[in-house]
C-alpha positions as CSV (number, residue, x, y, z in Angstrom):
1,M,96.8,61.7,-65.6
2,V,94.2,61.2,-67.6
3,E,91.1,59.1,-65.6
4,P,89.8,56.0,-67.3
5,L,86.5,56.8,-69.4
6,L,84.8,53.2,-69.8
7,L,82.2,53.7,-73.0
8,G,79.4,50.6,-73.5
9,A,77.3,50.8,-76.4
10,I,75.4,48.9,-79.0
11,E,74.3,48.7,-81.9
12,A,70.9,46.6,-81.8
13,G,69.4,45.8,-85.3
14,G,66.7,43.5,-86.7
15,T,69.0,40.3,-87.4
16,K,72.2,41.4,-85.1
17,F,73.3,42.5,-81.7
18,L,76.7,44.7,-81.6
19,C,77.8,45.4,-78.1
20,A,81.5,46.7,-77.1
21,I,83.5,48.2,-74.6
22,A,86.5,51.0,-75.6
23,D,87.9,52.8,-73.6
24,R,88.0,57.2,-74.2
25,D,90.2,56.8,-77.3
26,G,87.4,55.0,-78.7
27,T,90.0,51.5,-78.7
28,P,87.4,48.4,-78.5
29,L,88.4,46.0,-75.5
30,M,85.5,43.6,-75.8
31,Q,82.6,43.4,-78.1
32,T,80.5,40.4,-79.1
33,R,78.1,40.1,-81.9
34,I,74.6,38.4,-80.5
35,P,71.7,37.0,-82.4
36,T,68.6,39.5,-82.9
37,T,66.0,36.8,-81.9
38,T,63.7,37.0,-79.0
39,P,63.9,39.9,-76.9
40,D,64.4,37.4,-73.3
41,E,67.4,36.1,-75.5
42,T,68.5,38.9,-77.1
43,L,68.8,41.7,-74.5
44,G,69.3,38.6,-71.9
45,A,72.7,38.0,-74.2
46,A,73.7,41.7,-74.0
47,S,73.0,42.0,-70.7
48,A,75.9,39.0,-69.8
49,F,78.1,40.0,-72.3
50,F,78.4,43.7,-70.7
51,A,78.3,41.9,-66.6
52,E,81.2,39.9,-68.1
53,A,82.7,43.3,-69.5
54,A,82.4,44.8,-66.2
55,R,83.9,42.4,-63.8
56,R,87.2,42.3,-66.2
57,H,87.4,45.9,-67.0
58,G,85.3,48.0,-64.1
59,T,82.1,50.0,-64.0
60,L,80.7,51.5,-67.3
61,A,81.4,55.5,-67.0
62,A,78.3,55.8,-69.9
63,F,76.0,53.5,-72.5
64,S,74.2,54.3,-75.3
65,I,72.7,52.4,-77.8
66,G,71.2,52.6,-81.6
67,S,68.5,50.5,-82.4
68,F,66.4,50.2,-85.3
69,G,62.6,51.3,-84.8
70,P,60.6,53.3,-84.3
71,L,61.6,54.6,-81.2
72,S,60.0,56.4,-78.4
73,L,62.1,59.2,-77.9
74,N,60.5,61.8,-76.4
75,R,61.5,61.7,-72.9
76,V,58.3,62.5,-71.6
77,A,56.1,60.2,-73.3
78,A,54.6,57.5,-71.6
79,D,56.2,54.8,-73.6
80,Y,59.9,56.5,-73.8
81,G,62.6,54.1,-74.2
82,C,60.7,51.5,-75.9
83,I,61.3,50.3,-79.6
84,T,57.4,50.4,-80.9
85,S,55.6,49.7,-84.0
86,T,58.5,47.6,-85.3
87,P,57.0,44.7,-88.3
88,K,60.3,42.6,-86.5
89,A,58.1,40.0,-85.0
90,G,57.5,39.9,-81.1
91,W,59.6,42.9,-80.8
92,Q,56.8,45.7,-80.4
93,N,56.7,48.1,-77.2
94,V,60.1,46.2,-76.0
95,D,61.2,48.5,-73.6
96,L,65.5,49.1,-74.1
97,L,65.9,51.7,-71.3
98,A,64.0,49.7,-68.5
99,H,65.8,46.6,-69.4
100,F,69.7,48.0,-69.4
101,G,68.4,50.0,-67.0
102,R,68.3,47.0,-64.5
103,T,71.3,45.4,-65.5
104,I,73.9,48.8,-66.1
105,A,74.4,51.7,-63.4
106,A,75.4,54.1,-66.0
107,P,73.9,57.0,-67.5
108,T,72.4,56.0,-70.8
109,A,71.4,57.5,-74.1
110,L,69.2,56.1,-76.9
111,D,69.1,56.9,-80.4
112,T,68.2,55.3,-83.6
113,D,70.5,53.5,-85.7
114,V,70.7,55.4,-88.1
115,N,71.8,58.6,-86.3
116,C,74.2,56.4,-84.7
117,A,76.0,55.6,-88.2
118,A,75.1,58.8,-89.4
119,V,77.7,60.2,-86.8
120,G,80.0,57.7,-87.1
121,E,80.0,58.7,-90.7
122,R,80.3,63.0,-89.4
123,L,83.5,61.4,-87.0
124,F,85.3,59.0,-89.7
125,G,83.7,58.9,-93.0
126,S,82.0,60.7,-96.1
127,G,80.3,63.3,-93.1
128,Q,84.0,64.6,-92.3
129,G,83.9,68.3,-91.7
130,L,80.1,68.6,-92.6
131,D,77.2,70.0,-89.9
132,T,74.3,69.5,-91.5
133,F,73.7,66.4,-94.0
134,C,71.2,63.2,-94.2
135,Y,72.1,59.1,-93.7
136,V,70.0,57.2,-95.5
137,T,70.3,53.4,-95.5
138,V,68.5,51.3,-98.1
139,G,68.2,47.5,-97.0
140,T,65.7,45.3,-95.0
141,G,63.8,49.1,-94.6
142,I,64.9,52.2,-95.1
143,G,66.2,54.6,-92.6
144,V,66.9,58.2,-92.2
145,G,68.9,59.9,-90.0
146,V,69.2,63.6,-89.6
147,L,72.1,65.4,-88.5
148,I,71.9,69.3,-87.6
149,N,74.6,71.4,-86.4
150,G,76.6,68.4,-85.5
151,A,73.9,66.6,-83.6
152,P,71.2,64.0,-84.3
153,H,68.1,65.4,-85.1
154,G,65.0,64.0,-83.1
155,G,62.5,66.7,-81.7
156,A,59.5,65.5,-81.6
157,N,60.5,62.3,-82.2
158,H,63.1,60.8,-85.0
159,P,62.5,61.4,-88.3
160,E,60.6,58.1,-90.0
161,A,61.8,59.9,-93.4
162,G,61.6,56.1,-95.0
163,H,57.3,56.3,-94.9
164,I,56.9,58.9,-97.1
165,T,54.5,58.8,-99.6
166,L,56.0,59.5,-103.1
167,P,54.7,59.9,-106.9
168,R,55.1,56.6,-108.6
169,A,58.0,56.1,-110.8
170,P,56.6,55.7,-114.5
171,G,55.7,52.7,-115.4
172,D,55.3,51.0,-111.9
173,D,51.5,51.5,-111.4
174,R,50.7,47.6,-110.1
175,F,53.3,46.9,-107.4
176,A,51.3,47.4,-104.0
177,G,53.8,47.7,-102.0
178,I,54.6,45.8,-98.8
179,C,54.8,48.2,-95.8
180,P,52.0,46.8,-93.4
181,Y,51.4,50.2,-92.1
182,H,51.2,52.1,-95.4
183,G,51.4,49.5,-98.4
184,D,53.4,51.8,-101.1
185,C,55.4,54.2,-98.9
186,L,59.1,54.2,-100.1
187,E,60.1,51.5,-98.0
188,G,57.1,49.7,-99.1
189,L,57.9,50.2,-102.7
190,A,62.0,50.5,-103.0
191,C,63.5,48.3,-99.3
192,G,65.2,45.0,-100.1
193,P,61.9,42.6,-99.7
194,A,60.0,45.2,-101.6
195,M,62.2,44.3,-104.6
196,H,62.4,40.8,-104.0
197,A,58.8,40.7,-103.7
198,R,58.6,43.1,-107.2
199,W,61.0,41.3,-109.3
200,G,61.3,37.8,-107.4
201,V,64.9,37.4,-106.6
202,P,67.2,39.2,-104.1
203,A,67.7,42.5,-105.6
204,E,72.1,42.2,-105.7
205,T,71.1,39.2,-107.7
206,L,69.3,41.4,-110.9
207,P,71.9,42.3,-113.6
208,G,73.4,46.3,-113.8
209,D,70.7,46.9,-116.8
210,H,67.7,45.6,-115.1
211,P,64.9,47.7,-115.2
212,A,63.8,47.3,-111.4
213,W,67.7,49.6,-110.6
214,D,66.3,52.8,-113.0
215,L,63.1,52.3,-110.7
216,E,64.8,52.3,-107.2
217,A,66.6,55.3,-108.2
218,D,63.6,57.5,-109.3
219,Y,62.3,56.2,-105.6
220,L,65.7,57.0,-104.3
221,A,66.0,60.5,-105.9
222,G,62.2,61.3,-104.7
223,L,63.6,60.4,-101.2
224,C,66.5,62.9,-101.7
225,A,64.2,65.7,-103.5
226,T,62.3,65.8,-100.6
227,L,65.3,66.1,-98.0
228,T,67.5,69.0,-99.9
229,Y,63.9,70.6,-100.2
230,T,63.2,70.2,-96.4
231,V,66.3,69.5,-94.5
232,R,68.8,71.3,-97.3
233,P,71.6,69.3,-96.5
234,D,75.4,69.2,-97.3
235,R,75.6,65.7,-98.5
236,I,73.4,63.2,-98.5
237,I,74.8,60.0,-97.2
238,I,73.0,56.7,-98.8
239,G,74.1,53.6,-97.3
240,G,72.5,49.6,-97.3
241,G,72.6,46.7,-99.5
242,V,70.5,47.4,-101.9
243,M,73.0,50.2,-102.8
244,Q,75.0,48.7,-105.1
245,P,77.8,50.7,-106.7
246,L,75.5,51.2,-110.3
247,M,73.2,52.9,-107.9
248,Y,74.4,56.6,-107.3
249,D,74.9,58.0,-110.7
250,R,71.7,56.4,-111.7
251,V,70.4,58.1,-108.1
252,R,71.9,61.8,-108.5
253,R,70.6,61.6,-112.6
254,A,67.2,61.7,-111.6
255,L,67.9,64.1,-108.2
256,T,68.6,66.1,-110.8
257,A,65.7,66.2,-113.5
258,K,63.4,66.5,-110.0
259,L,65.1,69.4,-108.8
260,A,64.4,70.9,-112.8
261,G,66.5,74.1,-112.1
262,Y,64.5,75.0,-108.8
263,D,66.4,77.8,-107.1
264,A,70.0,79.3,-108.1
265,S,71.7,77.6,-105.3
266,M,70.1,73.9,-106.5
267,R,71.7,74.8,-109.3
268,T,75.1,74.8,-108.4
269,I,75.0,71.5,-106.1
270,D,77.9,69.3,-107.1
271,M,76.0,66.4,-107.6
272,A,79.3,64.2,-107.7
273,N,79.8,65.2,-103.6
274,Y,75.7,65.6,-102.5
275,V,74.9,61.6,-103.3
276,A,77.6,60.1,-101.7
277,A,78.6,56.4,-100.8
278,P,79.4,56.0,-97.1
279,T,82.8,55.4,-96.3
280,A,83.2,54.9,-92.2
281,G,83.0,51.2,-93.1
282,S,80.6,48.5,-91.4
283,S,81.2,49.1,-87.9
284,A,80.0,53.0,-88.4
285,G,77.1,52.4,-85.8
286,L,78.5,51.0,-83.6
287,T,81.5,53.3,-83.7
288,G,78.6,55.9,-83.2
289,A,76.7,54.8,-80.3
290,L,79.9,53.9,-78.3
291,A,80.9,58.0,-79.6
292,L,77.5,59.1,-78.2
293,A,78.4,57.3,-74.6
294,Y,81.4,59.2,-75.1
295,R,79.1,62.8,-75.2
296,T,77.1,61.1,-73.0
297,A,79.6,61.7,-70.2
298,T,81.9,64.2,-71.5
299,R,78.6,66.6,-73.0
300,Q,81.5,66.5,-76.1
301,W,81.9,64.5,-79.7
302,P,85.0,63.0,-80.0
303,T,87.8,65.1,-82.1
304,H,91.1,62.3,-81.1
305,W,89.3,59.4,-82.0
306,T,91.1,57.8,-85.2
307,I,90.4,54.4,-87.2
308,T,92.8,51.8,-87.5
309,E,92.3,47.9,-87.2
310,T,92.2,48.3,-83.1
311,T,89.3,50.3,-83.2
312,S,87.1,49.5,-86.5
313,I,84.3,47.1,-85.0
314,E,84.0,44.8,-87.8
315,A,79.9,43.3,-88.3
316,D,81.2,39.7,-87.4
317,A,83.6,40.1,-84.8
318,V,83.3,37.6,-82.1
319,N,85.3,38.8,-78.8
320,A,83.9,37.6,-75.4
């Protein structure tokens, strides 16, 4: 008889916390959506959800958090488990692991929201069958998750490729950028709020023939070229609210130009498959966090989970 295995996870975002518990097959048993307001309110509501879940369903075998950052993921660092220098007002130096360590008695894992989304894509989406790929999200910020040998890459800490400095796109000499730390890093030039600041309207309202899209494609292709040269992934998956369908071919063309025919292996890249859209759905980050909890409990990734209407955890689902 298979032992019960109760998993808990949070996808912690700048606008909402998605919380869920699931069984060993990845099937959600309870879930909720909590607005990201102050740390006290949001973390308190999340803890209350898991307390009620434990009352109804029993003790968690493992718990994981996929969070916005930057995070301190180095276990020997004094601030390990904290959100560090985030631009999210009021959330600097919030100790996620310490808070949930006081309220949830289970082995706990912490990773970035983009790494968890990458895990979700590997299980159910555009990363299936791949051991090494990058997941990029372009929205309020620009985050990059890296999976190497099938597991999220960390090292001394998690990657922050959204803050690399790239050559200015042709014709983009005057916009100062909006990053509070670097000004005109990639995120400062190409995230959703940067596009709004540059053009005066939200990115999604710009017509398909607006020059903003070629400019955006140039910057994202610069990121893809950097990832190609440094990580050499099997695929680069790009999602987020800024990535309109019209963007993919633009990024592919710009990336081909930037690679400039260098290295025979790069000349043979099939760009239609190399730069891809995510396909695991809006629940990829939370599903990936649940998979991280499963790995924490069992020391292996789930191989038997399947996406169904039951297991898909949509971003607006509420079941308290």
